[in-house]
Phi, psi and omega in degrees: 000318180293323176303317183292320181296314183297319178300314183295323177295320173303308182301320180297318182294324175293322175296326180290320175302312186293323178298313179298327185291308182298325180292320176295323179293314175305311184298313183297318185288318189283321176303322182290330174292309188279345180261015171300145181304328182290344183244019187290344181259353180279131174276123182244147162227110188238138169216135179227126181232153171285120198292323184285325186257345179079000183292133181289129178258331179206138171217142179209113187045041191293341183253016179268122182284134173229168171299120190267344188057227189284354172294350167307326182297332174302313175298315181299308182294320178299314179294331183292318176298322183291309187268341178259326183093162184293330184267009183291147175222140170284135182224111180265132186244139181234128180200189179238142168235090196069240179255023175257137174274125184246136175234124179243116185279157183242004186083003185308118176283348189254012177296112178079012174294124186298317181295319179294315174300320177293324181295327180265358182070034179264133178285154178300132181084014181306316186300322184285331168295321175291323180290326178290319176305308180301312181301318180296319179298327182277359178078027184258120175239001175209136174235168179263257177285161161243118177253132174244120180264112182252011190292350171308327177245156172291174186270017171271097186271344181241126179292137183296332183260022175277149182289126188300322185288349186249012184291346177267000181275151185298334180274001178237025182293160178289156185250118185226164179291348171226115182245152173207134177060040176066014187055041184226158157250159174251132184248135172229135176254130184222127176280131176231106184066242184254014182229162176246130180260133177253124178254148185228135174229127004282153180294125181197155172267001180298329180247138174252126181256137178250116188268116180235029182274131183259134171287143179223160181244341180232161181080186186255123180274158178202130185230135171224185182213160174213158174277150174274174178282347173269133187305140177051036166246114187249129182262125175250127187223162175139201180229139181231129181268319179214296183212131172227130174116186006284149172229151190272148174223117180298138182255174178254156180050074184304318183292324172297327180295320180294308185301322177300310178306312184300313179298321181296314186280337174289327170310307182300330182269005180085017181254113182268138172250114184263357183261217184228168176267127185230126171261109183198174179285135172288118182288151189297336179276004178263099181293089184284124174267107186286121179260330181215153174218132182245115188248148171229124180288152180302325178305323173294324178291317180300320186290316179294331181287313185262330173291310187255001176058044184277105188301320179305319177300316181293318183289327179291315177300318178309309184283334178292324176304317184297315183286327177293335181275352184273162178290337176262349181061039176225175170063030179303126188226162175289328183291319181283326181291324171305316182290320183288321178290323178291325177292332173294313177303309178293329172299339173275000179083022172277131180285147182293342179289349188258003184206149161220131181253124185241311177220190185259332187267338180098005183290322176299128175280359174283339180297143176220135170219152166263157175298323171312309178302314182291323176290330173297321180287310184300322180297321184292316179295317179304323185269357178267195184266356189245017178305318183292317179300320182293311182300326186286340182277346185277155172290145192246126177302122182076006185238291186209174179077204186283348178249018182295336185269000183243161176065038180273354176295144191302329182293335188244340186296138184069007182248354182244124175236123185204173171234122176276168169204144180206135164207174184307123175080004181220138171222159178203149182206114174219162186158217184218149174242125181264130175227170182293344179261008178124180185266149168240145178253133181226152165217129177235110180256141180214134169238159191053053187275173180216183184289002175256002191285308182309314183296327177294323174300311179301315182296330182292305182308315180298320181300322179300318183283321181294332182252026180300163176310140174242000000 
């Protein structure tokens, strides 16, 4: 018995020695990376922990809050699993109330999303064809009004702290209780002879395009767009040599966009809509006969959010957390979501001085997180039942998502799982590294960045794997 205890004590001492050795090795390697002369003006907040024990392996200004860019999505997706559950599904319902067609939105950010439709082998516009088929099967050839209920979220579709000049970009699209096609259209400029034609997908008269693109025969072409003062009137300008695009442009009033497309597609299918489009809550005395239901699992939303940094998915999850917590399951808002997620962080023992939650995607520069906050959240998920689901949502080094082009060396490929973030002057990279000696959780935030910062991030992730316990 004494001999066994002696062996255990020796093993424990050896483990402590290895831990101290690895910690010193990490510190030396990573200090060397961030103290390069080319990075001297960059602000870093870095925290690395051993996943199973939570023991800190490396820390540099770990509790200093910085602008996190899209690493805000880590907080939102972790909170979504906690408050919505791993089996949560968005459910969009379509039915009839008399001769009125009813669409009840659930806030689903992936309805008509190209990447999701490709994943499931669905063709563009599949949902409109399906609704038309369901109506015909029901014997319906004429409808009156089309009512879209978007009340699951409040009516504030644009966050007040998003850059005004970027609201026509796909990553700053409006957030609605009914979203479709990422709440964007795709624009392509194509030169035909001496003029330029502007193509739009999906084809619809909901959006008016003003073509100010000049055809050129020499030089480099570039085409962009901006909004007019009138809703959904988009000016396309620039120079086109042959073909440019498609590029995504965010539209206004997403629910109306869906309703308009629905009416246009029903007409093509021989079902006439004689009334008008109305966006309002479906009243309780309207006995809706549900004809179809379209669902999206939370796993798909997490993956689009973390692997691909799809902002609409993050904002929808943010507001869904709020709606799900209300007594009516309606009126999800940024304000309510902010309160719930902030309580989640303080419940993990994080001091409020280390974070400020403003939106879900990280587009707002009012957001602040420390690296310690992010590793605390990731550790919470790691120690719970849903780590494998969450891990599967992260981009994989040398595999997929935003880091598919990096970590392709055999030593690192498939061993780095992370969420990237980028905006002007800001970079972030957080996640987990898998090594033979176990998993490490890391968070690297940087402000006042330059062109060398991303490479430093990758070097730090490689250092984690290179200096694993031996």
